[in-house]
Backbone bond lengths (Angstrom), bond angles and torsions (degrees), N, CA, C in turn:
res aa  C-N    CA-C-N  psi(-1)  N-CA   C-N-CA  omega(-1)  CA-C   N-CA-C  phi
1 M - - - 1.522 - - 1.535 107.51 -
2 I 1.300 114.93 141.46 1.451 120.61 -176.44 1.532 106.54 -85.58
3 P 1.362 117.98 126.62 1.466 120.73 178.73 1.474 109.43 -70.65
4 P 1.457 115.89 152.28 1.360 122.37 -178.26 1.536 109.43 -66.13
5 A 1.281 117.02 154.27 1.520 121.79 179.21 1.515 107.98 -76.90
6 P 1.343 119.67 145.45 1.513 123.62 177.15 1.513 110.26 -58.52
7 P 1.306 115.56 151.33 1.471 118.64 -177.95 1.579 111.52 -59.90
8 K 1.359 118.33 -33.23 1.516 125.69 179.40 1.536 103.80 -59.35
9 T 1.381 117.92 -49.91 1.437 120.00 -176.47 1.499 114.06 -63.08
10 L 1.365 112.80 -41.39 1.485 117.14 177.95 1.576 111.58 -63.51
11 L 1.348 114.49 -34.18 1.404 116.40 -178.91 1.564 109.38 -69.61
12 M 1.376 115.97 -36.28 1.435 121.47 -178.76 1.555 108.21 -69.68
13 L 1.319 119.79 -40.62 1.449 121.46 -172.65 1.487 110.50 -90.12
14 G 1.253 118.19 -22.37 1.472 120.56 -175.06 1.537 110.42 86.39
15 S 1.355 114.25 171.88 1.473 117.62 -178.14 1.529 109.05 -75.51
16 S 1.350 115.57 174.66 1.424 120.52 178.82 1.483 109.55 -64.85
17 A 1.354 117.18 -37.73 1.499 119.36 175.84 1.507 110.96 -64.35
18 G 1.290 116.63 -40.24 1.437 120.71 179.48 1.543 112.91 -63.02
19 R 1.368 113.92 -43.98 1.511 116.10 177.93 1.543 111.21 -65.31
20 L 1.359 113.76 -34.97 1.441 116.89 -179.94 1.544 112.31 -67.32
21 G 1.325 112.45 -39.17 1.461 118.17 176.65 1.516 113.72 -65.47
22 R 1.320 112.25 -40.48 1.456 117.83 177.63 1.525 113.03 -62.52
23 A 1.351 114.82 -37.93 1.465 120.01 177.34 1.536 109.11 -67.44
24 F 1.292 119.05 -41.43 1.490 119.96 175.36 1.503 112.92 -61.37
25 R 1.343 115.97 -41.00 1.492 117.55 178.90 1.516 111.85 -67.01
26 Q 1.353 117.59 -37.66 1.466 119.34 174.63 1.550 111.24 -58.32
27 L 1.418 112.69 -44.01 1.447 116.93 -176.72 1.484 111.54 -67.43
28 R 1.310 118.23 -38.71 1.473 123.12 176.55 1.470 113.11 -62.40
29 R 1.430 117.94 -37.58 1.485 119.89 -174.58 1.502 112.58 -90.86
30 S 1.329 115.75 0.76 1.557 118.22 -176.88 1.539 104.80 -83.50
31 T 1.278 118.28 78.09 1.389 125.16 -177.45 1.541 113.45 -65.81
32 V 1.326 117.99 -38.38 1.482 122.53 -179.27 1.514 109.04 -71.37
33 S 1.365 118.21 -36.11 1.431 117.83 178.50 1.544 111.48 -70.38
34 W 1.364 119.00 -33.79 1.426 119.56 170.92 1.565 111.80 -67.80
35 Q 1.239 117.25 -36.45 1.454 121.20 176.96 1.494 111.32 -58.46
36 F 1.370 112.75 -50.65 1.507 118.33 178.10 1.486 111.56 -59.87
37 L 1.237 122.13 -35.81 1.474 128.65 179.71 1.459 107.83 -66.15
38 R 1.378 117.80 -46.85 1.498 119.12 -179.70 1.551 110.27 -62.14
39 I 1.398 118.91 -38.30 1.401 121.33 179.58 1.572 110.41 -63.48
40 L 1.270 115.45 -39.35 1.503 118.31 179.41 1.532 111.04 -67.88
41 L 1.360 116.41 -34.64 1.377 118.93 -178.72 1.511 110.49 -71.93
42 I 1.267 112.70 -40.95 1.579 117.22 -178.65 1.572 108.29 -65.74
43 C 1.293 120.50 -39.92 1.396 126.30 178.44 1.572 112.81 -60.82
44 Q 1.304 110.35 -34.89 1.489 114.31 -176.29 1.547 110.39 -89.14
45 A 1.311 111.52 -20.94 1.518 113.99 -175.54 1.522 110.22 -89.59
46 I 1.311 122.01 -18.83 1.382 120.39 -179.09 1.564 117.34 -56.16
47 P 1.384 114.03 -49.49 1.494 116.02 172.88 1.543 114.49 -58.99
48 F 1.353 116.26 -34.16 1.459 118.41 179.05 1.521 112.14 -65.12
49 F 1.347 114.26 -48.36 1.495 116.56 -179.00 1.543 110.90 -71.18
50 W 1.292 119.75 -27.73 1.374 124.14 179.12 1.507 107.91 -62.52
51 N 1.261 115.19 -39.03 1.503 118.25 -178.79 1.521 111.49 -77.43
52 K 1.387 116.02 -25.03 1.494 117.92 173.51 1.482 111.77 -76.44
53 I 1.278 119.77 -37.67 1.519 122.48 179.98 1.466 111.89 -71.15
54 L 1.322 116.28 -41.99 1.419 124.81 -176.17 1.525 113.28 -120.40
55 P 1.394 117.21 69.41 1.419 121.67 -171.96 1.484 117.64 -57.32
56 N 1.372 116.52 -21.50 1.496 119.48 -179.50 1.424 110.34 -90.80
57 A 1.461 120.32 7.95 1.423 121.73 178.69 1.525 114.77 -82.77
58 G 1.372 112.54 -10.74 1.490 115.50 -177.66 1.545 112.29 131.56
59 Y 1.303 112.42 172.12 1.461 117.06 -179.77 1.509 111.11 -81.12
60 L 1.372 116.59 161.68 1.492 118.21 -179.27 1.451 115.04 -59.69
61 P 1.391 117.66 -41.82 1.478 113.34 -179.50 1.465 115.24 -58.29
62 D 1.393 112.59 -35.55 1.537 115.24 179.34 1.535 111.70 -62.06
63 K 1.384 110.18 -39.46 1.504 113.17 -176.90 1.528 111.41 -72.11
64 L 1.260 116.79 -35.04 1.460 118.93 174.70 1.522 111.00 -66.60
65 Y 1.294 116.25 -35.05 1.498 118.94 178.26 1.568 109.34 -68.15
66 Q 1.258 118.63 -39.79 1.436 120.93 174.95 1.474 112.98 -64.79
67 A 1.360 119.29 -36.55 1.478 118.59 175.37 1.497 110.65 -69.28
68 Q 1.276 120.70 -34.78 1.407 121.92 176.08 1.487 114.03 -66.42
69 I 1.276 115.07 -34.53 1.521 119.47 172.43 1.441 113.99 -61.88
70 L 1.384 118.27 -41.56 1.427 124.35 -172.20 1.584 108.64 -79.29
71 F 1.345 115.71 -42.82 1.425 118.60 -170.87 1.595 114.99 -106.59
72 G 1.329 111.45 -18.34 1.547 118.88 176.85 1.503 106.91 -63.82
73 L 1.331 116.38 159.91 1.452 124.19 179.67 1.587 107.98 -98.59
74 N 1.323 109.45 119.13 1.500 117.83 177.44 1.532 107.84 -133.89
75 L 1.310 114.71 138.82 1.435 123.90 -178.98 1.504 111.82 -51.29
76 Q 1.404 114.28 -57.08 1.407 118.88 -171.79 1.567 109.68 -66.95
77 S 1.308 118.02 -42.06 1.434 119.32 178.46 1.482 116.09 -63.84
78 F 1.380 112.92 -35.71 1.485 121.92 178.28 1.554 111.12 -65.31
79 L 1.307 110.51 -43.21 1.498 113.02 -178.55 1.490 112.38 -75.87
80 S 1.312 115.59 -16.06 1.494 117.35 178.24 1.508 112.50 -88.79
81 G 1.320 117.39 5.74 1.468 121.84 170.76 1.464 113.11 114.27
82 E 1.400 122.45 1.33 1.443 118.39 177.85 1.529 106.26 -90.70
83 I 1.288 113.55 75.04 1.523 119.69 -171.36 1.573 108.79 -76.51
84 W 1.285 118.68 -17.94 1.414 118.51 179.74 1.513 113.86 -62.08
85 Q 1.298 115.98 -19.14 1.479 122.44 -178.31 1.473 115.18 -65.05
86 I 1.370 114.33 -21.30 1.477 117.39 176.37 1.543 115.97 -65.26
87 F 1.430 110.84 -13.32 1.424 116.37 178.20 1.532 110.81 -119.37
88 S 1.324 115.27 -41.97 1.525 121.51 -174.07 1.520 113.87 -62.17
89 Y 1.440 113.56 -24.94 1.473 113.67 -178.28 1.595 111.04 -58.76
90 G 1.287 115.48 -31.04 1.490 121.21 179.94 1.494 113.03 -68.60
91 L 1.339 122.44 -9.94 1.357 123.40 -172.90 1.551 113.61 -107.52
92 I 1.294 116.70 0.50 1.472 121.83 -178.24 1.528 107.95 -135.23
93 H 1.308 116.02 144.73 1.422 122.93 -172.93 1.558 110.46 -122.41
94 G 1.371 113.75 162.82 1.410 117.49 -176.14 1.511 114.14 -69.67
95 N 1.448 114.57 -35.18 1.448 121.69 -178.83 1.567 106.73 -157.11
96 W 1.318 111.43 177.73 1.430 118.51 -173.19 1.636 107.80 -71.04
97 T 1.271 117.50 -32.79 1.459 123.61 -178.95 1.562 105.92 -66.72
98 H 1.271 118.55 -41.69 1.480 122.52 -179.97 1.432 107.82 -63.30
99 L 1.320 121.21 -41.04 1.371 127.00 -175.16 1.520 107.26 -71.74
100 L 1.310 122.60 -42.37 1.492 128.52 -179.19 1.507 107.02 -57.26
101 I 1.316 117.35 -46.28 1.472 121.14 -171.84 1.497 109.63 -66.05
102 N 1.399 113.48 -44.68 1.429 116.83 -175.68 1.554 109.95 -73.14
103 S 1.306 117.20 -36.88 1.396 120.95 -179.96 1.572 111.62 -62.65
104 A 1.341 117.68 -42.78 1.381 116.81 177.99 1.551 117.38 -65.93
105 T 1.361 108.10 -34.57 1.553 113.52 173.65 1.435 114.37 -66.81
106 I 1.411 117.92 -36.21 1.364 122.07 -178.59 1.521 112.29 -69.29
107 L 1.352 117.56 -34.94 1.357 119.29 178.29 1.592 112.01 -75.34
108 L 1.279 117.45 -38.98 1.507 120.48 -178.96 1.514 110.94 -73.57
109 L 1.270 121.29 -36.03 1.485 122.68 -176.40 1.549 105.21 -94.68
110 G 1.313 114.18 -44.50 1.547 118.56 -174.29 1.502 111.54 -62.06
111 S 1.338 120.51 -31.87 1.469 119.93 179.83 1.541 109.02 -65.91
112 K 1.311 116.88 -38.93 1.468 120.52 178.70 1.536 112.64 -71.05
113 V 1.340 116.59 -35.06 1.428 120.63 177.90 1.476 110.25 -69.50
114 E 1.325 116.46 -41.64 1.466 118.27 -176.16 1.575 108.75 -71.07
115 Y 1.227 115.83 -32.79 1.492 116.43 172.09 1.497 117.09 -67.73
116 I 1.255 117.66 -31.87 1.451 123.64 176.55 1.540 111.29 -76.98
117 L 1.345 116.83 -48.54 1.492 120.89 -171.83 1.561 115.21 -87.03
118 G 1.271 112.95 -28.00 1.460 119.51 -167.97 1.535 111.36 89.17
119 K 1.319 119.69 168.01 1.401 123.75 -172.75 1.527 116.00 -64.61
120 R 1.378 114.54 -46.17 1.461 117.24 179.14 1.475 114.55 -61.46
121 S 1.295 117.98 -50.42 1.450 122.16 -179.32 1.465 110.53 -64.68
122 Y 1.317 121.16 -33.66 1.432 128.24 176.23 1.547 110.11 -57.03
123 R 1.364 112.39 -55.27 1.461 116.51 175.78 1.422 115.79 -55.97
124 L 1.326 118.97 -39.70 1.456 127.71 178.64 1.503 109.51 -60.39
125 L 1.316 117.51 -50.26 1.469 125.16 178.31 1.523 109.98 -57.46
126 T 1.332 117.48 -47.91 1.486 123.49 -177.02 1.503 108.14 -61.67
127 G 1.353 120.73 -48.00 1.379 124.90 -178.69 1.547 113.78 -65.33
128 L 1.267 116.12 -42.54 1.448 119.80 179.67 1.485 109.83 -66.70
129 S 1.319 120.00 -42.69 1.449 122.52 178.91 1.556 113.88 -55.79
130 I 1.416 110.47 -45.02 1.451 117.88 -178.92 1.614 109.03 -59.53
131 L 1.372 113.31 -49.23 1.457 122.35 -179.21 1.555 111.05 -59.24
132 A 1.339 115.86 -46.20 1.420 120.62 -177.03 1.546 111.47 -69.43
133 G 1.280 120.24 -36.51 1.442 125.04 175.98 1.495 110.63 -66.02
134 G 1.350 113.60 -45.10 1.446 117.40 176.79 1.584 113.43 -67.28
135 G 1.352 119.55 -36.54 1.403 122.63 176.85 1.543 112.94 -60.71
136 L 1.328 115.52 -47.08 1.423 116.59 -178.10 1.458 112.68 -69.52
137 F 1.362 116.69 -31.94 1.508 120.40 175.53 1.598 110.21 -63.71
138 I 1.356 114.26 -42.44 1.482 117.55 174.21 1.558 113.44 -61.48
139 A 1.260 115.08 -40.84 1.417 120.56 175.81 1.449 116.42 -61.07
140 Q 1.329 116.57 -39.55 1.477 123.77 179.88 1.547 105.35 -73.59
141 S 1.296 121.79 -43.53 1.432 127.15 176.91 1.502 112.29 -57.48
142 W 1.285 114.55 -39.37 1.563 124.77 -178.13 1.513 104.14 -65.62
143 F 1.277 116.74 -52.73 1.520 123.98 -172.94 1.543 109.25 -65.60
144 S 1.342 116.78 -41.93 1.445 120.73 -174.74 1.539 114.47 -93.59
145 K 1.368 116.13 -8.00 1.564 118.48 -172.69 1.478 111.06 58.26
146 D 1.333 114.55 33.78 1.454 116.01 176.00 1.501 111.87 -91.08
147 Q 1.385 114.46 138.91 1.467 120.34 -179.92 1.448 117.00 -107.90
148 E 1.368 116.94 29.06 1.450 124.23 178.18 1.550 105.92 -68.48
149 T 1.382 114.35 154.11 1.442 123.92 179.52 1.511 108.28 -108.25
150 L 1.413 115.43 129.42 1.446 118.56 -177.39 1.557 111.95 -101.32
151 V 1.336 118.64 136.75 1.420 120.74 177.71 1.511 105.53 -144.10
152 G 1.367 114.44 154.07 1.437 117.23 172.54 1.544 110.12 116.20
153 A 1.413 112.99 154.80 1.453 119.13 -177.35 1.471 111.70 -102.19
154 S 1.286 122.08 29.51 1.438 126.09 -179.55 1.494 113.25 -63.21
155 A 1.330 118.07 -31.94 1.475 119.00 174.10 1.473 113.36 -53.88
156 V 1.385 111.34 -38.55 1.515 118.94 -175.89 1.448 106.01 -65.57
157 T 1.357 121.38 -53.84 1.401 120.37 -173.51 1.552 112.36 -62.97
158 F 1.253 119.26 -32.83 1.418 121.10 175.08 1.577 113.53 -66.98
159 S 1.301 112.39 -34.22 1.516 115.67 178.21 1.539 110.38 -72.43
160 Y 1.295 119.66 -32.45 1.397 122.97 177.40 1.463 112.03 -64.69
161 L 1.324 114.63 -50.54 1.497 123.92 -179.46 1.586 108.07 -62.88
162 A 1.312 120.73 -44.71 1.372 121.06 177.07 1.456 114.86 -65.35
163 L 1.270 121.16 -32.33 1.477 122.45 173.64 1.441 111.66 -65.87
164 L 1.315 117.07 -44.63 1.484 118.30 -170.14 1.540 108.77 -73.90
165 V 1.331 119.49 -30.47 1.468 116.23 177.40 1.538 110.12 -82.79
166 T 1.347 118.93 -19.36 1.429 118.50 171.71 1.423 114.67 -71.59
167 L 1.423 119.26 -35.73 1.329 124.85 176.00 1.485 118.28 -70.21
168 S 1.471 112.51 -27.12 1.416 118.20 -178.15 1.594 106.89 -124.93
169 P 1.305 119.10 64.56 1.419 118.04 -173.26 1.484 117.20 -68.14
170 E 1.278 118.11 -20.02 1.502 121.62 176.10 1.564 114.21 -96.95
171 S 1.250 116.51 -1.73 1.473 117.73 179.00 1.543 109.30 -72.76
172 R 1.309 115.02 152.31 1.464 120.33 -177.70 1.573 105.28 -106.00
173 F 1.346 115.97 132.45 1.482 117.99 -175.26 1.516 104.90 -113.43
174 L 1.423 110.84 135.05 1.494 115.99 176.77 1.538 112.24 -73.12
175 P 1.345 117.33 157.60 1.437 128.54 6.40 1.530 112.00 -95.50
176 L 1.246 121.39 -2.16 1.478 125.78 -170.70 1.555 106.99 -100.91
177 F 1.224 122.02 -4.81 1.568 126.24 178.26 1.520 107.80 55.41
178 I 1.270 115.24 38.52 1.471 119.80 176.70 1.609 108.70 -83.62
179 S 1.321 112.36 138.75 1.525 115.09 -177.22 1.536 110.44 -67.94
180 G 1.328 114.01 156.15 1.452 119.41 177.07 1.587 113.88 -57.81
181 K 1.399 113.40 -38.10 1.359 119.63 179.00 1.483 112.68 -59.96
182 T 1.344 114.39 -42.49 1.543 121.08 -177.69 1.549 108.73 -65.56
183 I 1.340 115.15 -42.30 1.472 124.42 -179.53 1.473 107.68 -58.43
184 G 1.366 117.52 -54.14 1.439 122.23 179.54 1.492 114.45 -52.86
185 I 1.409 116.29 -48.12 1.481 121.00 -177.72 1.494 106.95 -63.57
186 C 1.311 121.24 -42.52 1.348 126.74 -177.25 1.538 113.20 -62.31
187 M 1.328 116.16 -42.10 1.404 122.59 174.47 1.482 113.26 -58.72
188 I 1.287 116.69 -46.88 1.518 120.44 -179.52 1.510 110.45 -68.31
189 V 1.322 118.38 -46.90 1.444 120.90 -177.74 1.616 111.25 -65.73
190 A 1.375 113.96 -41.82 1.445 115.94 -179.93 1.495 112.57 -64.94
191 N 1.297 123.30 -46.80 1.421 129.61 -179.27 1.545 107.46 -61.93
192 L 1.341 117.24 -48.40 1.430 119.91 -174.96 1.623 107.37 -66.29
193 S 1.348 115.44 -40.09 1.529 115.76 -178.54 1.473 107.93 -64.26
194 L 1.330 119.97 -44.84 1.524 122.71 -177.69 1.485 107.94 -64.48
195 V 1.375 125.22 -34.53 1.398 120.45 175.07 1.562 110.61 -64.50
196 L 1.342 113.02 -44.88 1.507 111.90 -173.97 1.476 113.31 -68.09
197 I 1.342 119.15 -33.79 1.458 119.02 -174.46 1.563 111.03 -85.46
198 N 1.356 116.69 3.38 1.450 117.19 176.97 1.536 109.00 -60.31
199 P 1.386 118.02 122.45 1.510 119.87 -177.50 1.516 112.38 -57.43
200 I 1.321 121.26 -27.66 1.482 118.32 -176.97 1.478 113.54 -71.41
201 L 1.302 118.08 -12.13 1.500 118.49 178.39 1.529 114.57 -83.45
202 E 1.307 118.16 -17.74 1.440 124.12 179.80 1.620 109.20 50.69
203 L 1.182 109.83 64.26 1.499 118.36 178.94 1.544 112.17 -105.58
204 G 1.262 118.83 43.26 1.473 125.63 178.03 1.507 112.99 54.43
205 I 1.283 119.81 -119.97 1.451 123.25 -174.75 1.499 112.65 -56.77
206 F 1.331 117.80 -36.48 1.447 125.19 -178.86 1.491 107.46 -58.10
207 S 1.399 119.53 -51.13 1.409 125.36 -173.86 1.539 108.89 -72.78
208 Q 1.237 116.12 -26.55 1.525 120.08 171.01 1.441 111.25 -60.76
209 V 1.344 118.86 -43.67 1.527 123.63 177.25 1.577 107.29 -63.81
210 G 1.261 118.72 -41.08 1.428 121.96 -178.77 1.573 109.78 -65.50
211 R 1.286 119.53 -44.98 1.438 123.35 178.55 1.498 110.58 -64.54
212 F 1.284 120.59 -35.83 1.428 126.01 175.00 1.532 109.03 -61.89
213 L 1.266 119.87 -44.10 1.486 123.99 -179.83 1.576 105.99 -63.68
214 V 1.356 114.95 -45.68 1.436 116.49 179.38 1.518 115.23 -56.36
215 N 1.365 111.62 -45.19 1.479 117.08 175.85 1.473 115.35 -61.76
216 L 1.348 117.00 -25.70 1.481 122.03 176.17 1.541 110.16 -80.26
217 G 1.250 120.68 -7.37 1.446 122.98 178.41 1.559 115.36 100.28
218 F 1.309 112.81 20.16 1.514 119.53 -179.33 1.523 110.30 -108.53
219 G 1.335 115.99 31.53 1.418 121.64 179.80 1.512 114.33 -63.70
220 D 1.375 117.27 -28.84 1.471 121.97 178.21 1.534 112.02 -62.63
221 L 1.333 113.97 -23.90 1.467 121.19 -179.04 1.590 111.00 -54.76
222 F 1.352 115.18 -30.41 1.480 117.82 -173.07 1.532 109.61 -104.84
223 K 1.346 117.39 12.44 1.466 119.13 168.78 1.565 112.52 -86.91
224 V 1.322 110.86 -2.48 1.484 115.71 175.56 1.551 108.61 -101.37
225 S 1.312 116.67 141.81 1.497 118.48 -179.83 1.443 110.72 -85.23
226 H 1.389 115.91 92.76 1.475 119.96 174.48 1.485 114.90 -69.37
227 S 1.273 115.89 -26.18 1.559 119.20 173.49 1.494 108.27 -60.94
228 C 1.290 120.96 -36.99 1.521 124.24 -177.40 1.549 103.40 -74.84
229 H 1.288 121.77 -41.46 1.477 121.28 179.03 1.502 108.65 -62.47
230 L 1.287 117.52 -45.39 1.496 124.76 178.02 1.529 113.71 -54.47
231 G 1.318 113.25 -41.61 1.496 118.71 178.92 1.525 109.73 -66.13
232 G 1.338 120.17 -46.53 1.440 121.71 177.85 1.528 110.89 -63.09
233 T 1.292 115.79 -38.91 1.498 117.90 -177.34 1.575 108.88 -65.17
234 L 1.358 116.14 -46.51 1.491 115.76 179.71 1.407 114.34 -61.27
235 V 1.411 117.57 -39.29 1.476 118.95 175.09 1.557 115.87 -59.52
236 G 1.343 114.66 -41.64 1.442 121.78 178.60 1.513 108.64 -64.46
237 Y 1.260 120.80 -43.57 1.440 126.92 -176.50 1.582 109.09 -68.67
238 T 1.289 115.86 -43.97 1.503 120.10 179.00 1.502 111.72 -67.06
239 F 1.397 114.70 -39.29 1.403 117.62 179.50 1.533 111.33 -65.22
240 G 1.324 117.82 -42.34 1.409 122.49 174.59 1.504 115.47 -61.39
241 K 1.331 119.06 -41.02 1.413 119.97 175.99 1.536 113.55 -68.31
242 F 1.369 113.76 -32.97 1.482 115.62 169.50 1.482 117.48 -58.12
243 I 1.318 111.22 -44.72 1.474 118.21 174.40 1.507 115.77 -57.25
244 L 1.359 114.05 -37.60 1.493 119.21 -174.10 1.533 109.59 -92.40
245 R 1.217 121.17 6.76 1.446 129.04 -175.29 1.625 103.89 -60.89
246 P 1.354 117.26 151.40 1.438 120.96 175.65 1.531 109.45 -66.63
247 R 1.379 116.11 131.91 1.373 120.50 -175.92 1.599 107.66 -97.44
248 I 1.269 115.46 145.54 1.461 123.87 175.22 1.449 111.96 -75.98
249 T 1.354 115.36 121.21 1.445 120.30 -178.10 1.554 108.94 -127.88
250 L 1.357 115.67 162.17 1.441 117.90 177.99 1.492 110.29 -62.47
251 L 1.292 121.64 -40.55 1.416 122.97 178.16 1.507 111.84 -60.33
252 G 1.356 114.91 -44.78 1.493 119.02 -179.17 1.572 111.49 -64.00
253 L 1.257 114.52 -33.54 1.517 120.03 -178.67 1.513 106.65 -73.59
254 Q 1.318 122.51 -37.91 1.431 128.53 178.93 1.573 105.07 -62.69
255 R 1.272 118.41 -51.85 1.463 120.93 -175.87 1.507 112.39 -61.29
256 A 1.309 114.81 -43.07 1.453 123.56 178.17 1.546 109.19 -59.40
257 R 1.327 118.47 -38.91 1.481 122.73 -176.83 1.568 104.78 -73.17
258 E 1.239 116.46 -41.56 1.523 119.56 -179.39 1.534 108.64 -60.90
259 R 1.388 120.44 -44.99 1.419 120.32 178.08 1.483 112.64 -65.93
260 Q 1.293 117.54 -34.61 1.467 117.63 178.52 1.519 110.28 -67.73
261 E 1.313 117.66 -41.68 1.458 121.42 178.29 1.561 110.95 -62.48
262 R 1.322 116.31 -44.62 1.426 119.00 176.75 1.560 113.46 -58.87
263 Y 1.356 113.31 -39.78 1.440 117.83 -179.80 1.529 113.02 -67.88
264 K 1.407 114.10 -33.03 1.545 116.09 177.02 1.502 109.70 -74.01
265 A 1.387 117.12 -32.01 1.430 115.68 -178.41 1.532 111.27 -69.54
266 Q 1.324 118.73 -22.83 1.394 117.24 179.53 1.552 110.22 -78.07
């Protein structure tokens, strides 16, 4: 049984209702997160309304498929000059369920990230995570000669989570009360391992493990772009470490000068 928190801690953190209210206020004030969500909804809705306005143009799945071809990230298309795909893939999703899951995660995690970083750094983190996820996907596709198409903002959600656990490495996260540091390490190791054991890479014993999982019926595990997730995770981790870097202060400079003078005196 978990012991109750001391009164002093409760006073610092506020009541459960107070924390819930604070979370809602952060969510309401996260204007950039809501803007990003509106962009995702518009990009997904255009094929839908195109089909409604021009019913003879074809069925909705066909229009979504065409949108994925144009804006999704594909190695051959990217090398052919469609360089916008390195970013646009993060704005379109495979289906409405995919969009709903990523949107909910962006709002829940993005509101906290935006509150911590501010709007400018939040935009920078989001853009870098999309580019890094797309870059690792291109690298994997180049190595494996794979011609799959990548869509979705999953790299962004992974970067948000990686940033939060990096900034709070000792915090315990429900329901398993695992520390932020442990979650961060598990995210990097899990995504890297899933990239390495992907059978399409032909990496010897790693690929053998992947084929073994496929034979067991876990082939859907490799329909997800773990290289993209890894790119977002690494950006979030790096961003967090950069924020926590030692800052240059006048006191620190004075102490460094004193140490240097003592060293010269010896």
